[in-house]
C-alpha positions as CSV (number, residue, x, y, z in Angstrom):
1,M,46.3,162.5,-59.3
2,A,47.0,159.8,-56.7
3,Y,50.0,157.6,-56.4
4,V,49.8,153.9,-57.1
5,I,51.9,151.0,-55.9
6,S,53.3,148.8,-58.7
7,S,53.9,145.1,-58.6
8,E,57.5,145.8,-57.6
9,C,56.2,146.1,-54.0
10,I,58.0,143.8,-51.6
11,S,55.5,144.4,-48.7
12,C,58.1,145.9,-46.4
13,G,55.6,148.5,-45.0
14,A,57.9,151.5,-45.1
15,C,55.4,153.5,-47.2
16,E,52.4,152.9,-44.8
17,G,54.1,154.5,-41.9
18,E,55.2,157.5,-44.0
19,C,51.7,158.3,-45.3
20,T,50.4,161.4,-43.5
21,V,46.8,160.8,-44.5
22,S,46.7,157.0,-43.9
23,A,45.9,156.2,-47.5
24,I,48.1,153.2,-47.7
25,S,47.1,149.7,-46.4
26,E,48.3,146.2,-46.7
27,G,46.5,144.5,-49.6
28,D,46.7,141.0,-51.1
29,G,50.4,140.4,-51.6
30,Q,51.4,144.1,-51.7
31,Y,50.4,147.4,-50.3
32,V,47.8,149.6,-51.9
33,I,46.9,153.3,-52.0
34,N,43.4,154.6,-51.6
35,A,43.2,157.1,-54.4
36,E,40.4,159.0,-52.7
37,L,42.6,159.7,-49.7
38,C,46.0,160.2,-51.4
39,I,47.1,163.8,-51.5
40,D,49.9,163.2,-54.1
41,C,52.6,164.3,-51.7
42,G,55.1,161.6,-52.7
43,S,56.2,160.8,-49.2
44,C,55.7,157.1,-49.8
45,A,57.9,157.1,-52.9
46,T,60.8,158.7,-51.0
47,V,61.1,155.8,-48.5
48,C,60.4,152.8,-50.7
49,P,63.5,150.7,-51.3
50,V,62.2,149.4,-54.6
51,E,60.5,152.6,-56.0
52,A,57.1,150.9,-56.1
53,P,54.9,154.0,-55.4
54,Q,54.6,155.9,-58.6
55,P,52.4,158.8,-59.8
56,A,49.3,157.5,-61.5
């Protein structure tokens, strides 16, 4: 199961740099996670200041 980024995202980009498989990219107004690439490691969630990445 992949992580998803909620609407709480403030587009700071902290999660993108932390993703070891490059599954996170800047979307329209917030960052998004490619579910096919996400390995469910949770690294993005640990660095997010607003807890936007959550398990799907």
